[in-house]
N, C-alpha and C positions, 0 to 999 in steps of 0.2 A: 393498513397499509407499509408502519414501520414492520413487521414483521416479513413482512414479504422484502422490503429492500434488502434488511439482514439477512434474507438468504438470498440474495445477489449480489453482497456485498462479502459473505463470507467464501461466494468462490475463488475472490481475489486473491485473501489472507494465506490459500494454501497455496499460492504459486507464487509472489513477491518478497520483494528484498534479501535475495539470494549477492553479496558482492565479494568476493575474495578481498580480505588486508591484499593494502598496496593496491589493489587492482583498480584502474580508472576510466572514465567513461575520455574520447578526445575533447570535450570542456573543462574536465573538473580542476578541480584546483588540485595545488597538491596535497591540500591541509586533510590526513586519511582519518581524526580523530570523529565519534559515531554524533550525531547533534538529534535531540528526540524533540517536539517540537509535538503539546497532544492540545487539540484545540485551540488551536493559535501562542502557544504561553508553555515558549521552552523549559525546557524539563532542566533541572541543575543536579547533575550526582556528583557530591559532593567524597563519599568516599568509595566506596562498590560505584564504578562505572560497564557502560555497554562495551564488546568487543565481539571482535571476530573468533568464532575456535577455528578448531582445526577443519574445519574444513568448510570452513567460507561463510559462516552463519551465524547472524547476528542472534546474541544472546545478553540480556538484561538482567537485573538484579530480583528480584523475589517480592522484593519489598515494593518499588516502582508499580507491580502491581495495585498493591492497596492502596499507597499514598498517592500516585495520577491519576489513579483514574476512577478509587472506588469501588474497586472487585473487594470481594471475602473470602480472603487468603488463612488455607490450613494449610501443615506442617505437621506430616505425622515422623517424628525420629523414626522409630521402628521399624516402619514399614515404606521410608524413602520416600513418602509419596504425596505429594502436591495437588489441593483441590481447590478453584477456583469458584468465583457463585457470583455472580452476575446478575439481576434479575431476577427472570427461569431458567436461565444459564448455568448449566452445573458441570466442571470439567475438571477429571484426572487425568494427573501423568505424575509415572515416577523417573526417580533420579540413573542417568544410565541407559533406559529405554527410549525407543522408538516410536512406540506406541503408545496412544492415547484415548481417549473418551471427551465424546461432547454426550451430554443427556445420554450415554448408555452407548452411542454407538460407537464402534474403533474405528481410529483413522491410526496412520500413519506415517511417520515423518522422516525426510533422511537426515535427521544431526535430531540426537538429543539434549535432555537438559543436564546441567554439572554442579557440579561442588567445585569451587574455586578461591580457593585461601579463606575457607568459612564460609561464605558466602554461599548460598545458589541463588545460580540465575535456569532461566527458563530462553527459550526461543522466543524471538521476536513474533512468531508463529501462533504461536500458544499464548500470545499476551492478544493478538489480535482476533483469536477464538473468542477469550472472552469476552472480550470487548465486544463484536457484535458490530463494528468498525470499520471503515475503509485505511487503510493503511497505501502511503507509498512511499516511492524512494526518490527525493533529489538530488541527483547524481551532482548538477553545480555546486553542489553545496551541504555535498555527501551527510543530509539530513533526511529524519525519517521523518513522516505527517503524521500522527493518530487524530482521525478525524471522529468522534464521537457522536456529535452534533450533527444527528440528523433531522430536516426539520420535517413538519409533521402538517403545512398546510393543506385544507382540502381538496385542491385544483390539479393537484401534487406535485405543481411546480414550485422552482424557485426563481432567484435570482443568485448571481454569483459573478460582482465585479465584473456587471452590466449585461453578463447571459447569461440567457434566459434557460435554466435546466430541468429536465425530468428527470423527478428523483423516483420515477418505477415506468423505466424503456421496455420496453417487449424483449427488448435483444440484451438487456440484462447490460447494458454498457456503466461504470464507474467512474464518474465522477464526484469530487471534492473539491470548494474553494481554496485555494493560495491564499498564500499571505502578503499580497499584493499589499493590502489596507494598512495593515498591521507595519511594518517592514520594510517599504517601500516597494522600486521600481527593480531590484533584484531576488526579486522574489515572486513566485506565480500568481498568474490572474484564476487558473484552473490545472487543475493534475485530472489528469484522464486517461484508463487502463483502460486496454481490451483485452478479453481475456480469452484464455487458448487451454479452454480444460477439459481434457478425454471425461472427469466423473458426471460432469455437465452436459448431455445431451442434449437441453434446450436451447443451450448458449450456441448463439450463432455470427461467428466475426463478421462476417459480409452487414449483416445489420445493423451492428455494429458503429463498422465502417462508414457505412449512412447515414445513420447519429455525429458522429464524428461530423463529418462532413456538413451537416447542418448547423452546429455547436459550434465549431468554425467562423462559419459563410454567415455569422449573423453580425463579426466587427474584422474578421479579417479580408485581405483581398480574393476579390474569387478567381486571380492567379493564382496567385500564394498556394490555394487551399487544393487547389488540381493539381501543385508540385505536391504537395503534403497526400492528395487522397492514390497519387502515383508511385508516392516512394512506400504508401501504406500494401498499395495490392498485390508489392515481390512477398508478402507473407501472405500462404493459404495454408501452412501447415504450424503447427509447436519448435517443429523440428527446425523452420527459416530463422534465420539471423538477420535483422535489424541495424546494424552499427550507429553510432549517435549522429543526426543528422541537423541542420540547422538551418529553416526556411523563415525569411522575413519579408513583410509589409513595411509600410513607413512607421506605422504606427504600431506592429506587433510581431513578435517575437514564437516561432513555434516550437520546441525539440522534440524528434522521435526517436526514439531508441527499442532495440529489443532484444536483447542479450541471453546465449542459453547461461551465462553466470547470475543471470539474473530470475530466470527461468522459462517459459515460452510468452509471457502477458507484452503487450504493448505497452511502452509507460509513454504519452505525448504530455505538455508542459509547454502553457499559454503566458507568454510574457509579455508584459507593455517594457514599446520602446525609448 
């Protein structure tokens, strides 16, 4: 089951976390420093820190991959090639090139890895590929969340902060647990990603919308959910844009956003009021 989940998650990893430096949502704070949290643990970068490159893409120090994530990283000084292995996956990427391979299959990115002040940096999407994890961007706190702790429960479901979540939905909707339990009410209960990916013809955004509705109706007032779904219905293609918008009932707050700067996906964040 886990391999199926990972394949579904990889779809999202191609298409999220593109935020130009200095660009914020209407609900953002003015703090533009990048924070990264892996499995609910904040990562401290003492020297080399994540930054936005000239293309507005997030770059992280290569050693972050091995120290924070547990992947094996090899650097070839002669060929300037990075090799990352984690479990049975092998990813290769050359400094300055936009192409990379995952288990021998070539893919293209719209940015490349770089050398900066003697430190090797790789795009966050490259890190995501090595992880096989769910990666989301919390615009409210300018924070990247990387979740590698995928549940393997026999019935294929788990509970995230009171919401029952199908870990292997037919729609390929991506859902990760927020950090409410760890850091309090300013952080999310759920992070949901609706994917619009032309590379995966099995991905059906209409089915994902239905799954979003079923998840929200477990806790959120039906009128509020109806308003959320009406807003989502305005996006039917990868090119459609949904500016960040907030929906509230007595107990919950839902923020929806899909902008080209982050790519085609819709990010939905559920908070406790």
